[in-house]
C-alpha positions in Angstrom: 121.2 103.5 105.5 119.4 107.0 106.2 116.0 108.3 107.1 116.0 110.3 103.7 116.6 107.1 101.7 113.6 105.3 103.4 111.4 108.5 102.8 112.3 108.4 99.1 111.8 104.8 98.8 108.1 105.4 100.7 107.2 108.3 98.6 108.0 106.7 95.1 105.5 103.6 96.2 102.8 106.2 97.5 101.1 106.2 94.2 100.9 102.4 93.5 97.4 101.3 93.9 97.3 97.4 93.0 97.3 94.5 95.3 100.8 92.6 95.8 100.8 89.0 95.3 101.0 88.5 99.0 97.4 90.0 99.0 98.7 93.3 100.6 97.4 96.6 99.1 99.9 99.5 98.0 97.4 101.6 99.7 97.3 99.8 102.7 101.2 99.8 103.3 101.6 103.1 102.3 99.0 104.1 105.3 100.8 102.0 108.0 104.2 103.2 107.0 104.0 105.7 110.0 103.2 103.0 112.6 106.0 100.8 111.1 108.7 103.0 110.0 111.2 101.7 112.4 110.5 98.2 111.5 111.2 99.2 107.8 114.2 100.7 108.6 115.2 98.0 110.4 114.6 95.5 107.9 116.1 97.6 105.2 119.6 98.0 107.2 119.6 94.5 107.9 118.8 93.3 104.2 121.7 95.4 103.0 124.0 94.9 105.7 123.9 91.1 105.4 123.3 90.9 101.6 120.0 89.1 102.0 116.7 89.5 100.6 113.9 88.3 103.1 112.0 85.4 102.1 108.8 87.0 101.9 110.1 89.9 99.0 111.4 86.8 97.0 107.7 86.4 95.7 106.4 88.3 92.7 103.4 87.7 90.1 104.1 87.8 86.5 101.0 89.0 84.5 100.9 89.0 80.3 99.3 92.1 79.1 98.1 91.6 75.4 99.6 94.3 72.9 97.6 95.8 69.8 99.3 93.4 67.8 97.9 89.9 67.9 99.8 87.2 69.8 102.1 89.6 71.2 102.5 90.4 75.0 104.2 92.3 77.6 105.1 91.0 81.0 104.5 93.1 83.9 105.8 91.4 87.5 104.0 92.6 90.7 106.3 92.4 93.6 105.1 92.7 97.3 104.9 96.2 98.6 108.2 95.3 100.9 109.9 93.9 98.2 108.9 96.9 95.9 110.2 99.3 99.0 113.7 97.5 99.0 114.2 97.5 95.4 113.7 101.2 95.2 116.3 101.8 97.9 119.0 99.5 96.1 117.6 101.6 92.9 118.6 104.8 94.2 121.8 103.6 95.6 123.3 102.1 92.5 122.0 105.3 90.8 123.8 107.3 93.3 126.9 105.3 92.8 127.1 105.6 89.2 126.5 109.1 89.0 129.8 109.5 91.9 131.8 107.4 89.9 131.2 108.7 86.8 130.4 105.3 85.3 127.5 106.2 83.0 128.2 106.6 79.6 128.1 110.2 78.0 126.1 108.9 75.3 123.4 107.5 77.1 119.8 109.2 77.2 116.8 107.5 79.1 116.6 106.0 82.2 119.0 108.7 83.6 118.6 111.7 85.3 117.7 115.0 83.3 118.7 113.3 79.9 115.3 111.5 78.6 114.4 110.5 75.3 113.4 114.0 74.3 116.9 115.3 75.1 118.2 112.5 72.7 116.4 113.5 69.7 117.1 117.5 70.0 120.5 116.4 70.3 119.9 114.5 66.7 118.6 117.4 65.0 121.6 119.6 66.4 123.9 117.2 64.9 121.9 117.0 61.8 121.8 120.9 61.1 125.4 121.2 62.3 126.7 118.5 59.6 124.4 120.0 57.1 125.8 123.2 57.5 129.5 122.0 57.2 128.6 120.0 53.9 126.9 122.7 52.3 129.9 125.1 53.6 132.7 123.1 52.0 130.9 121.6 48.9 128.6 124.3 48.0 125.8 121.8 47.6 122.5 121.8 49.3 122.1 118.3 51.2 
């Protein structure tokens, strides 16, 4: 566990402005970070070393948000600030391991670094133009 991981996780939750199910506001958690950084570092390090998540981090609150279509909802789960902090560290570690071991599918777009949905659309358009050019060259027809 490095202080860089802690800093990146703290930076990632800095913009959250809501209240966790335990009543702690993310803004208050962020403001207290400079005073409790060593404590958070120890909690994170022990959690990953022991492969155990603190009981306080298991509390989440689900909220159903209605969509534009009648009767359809999107469920959002809000975790405690400490749980969100540990989740971000775990996600960063997982992404690093997937990149290091080259376990990502080369055709995956979205939810990956530097390969979003716009890149997929650009690749699709490029493939269509290439295929169209080949088909025209071999058959003489315009598709």
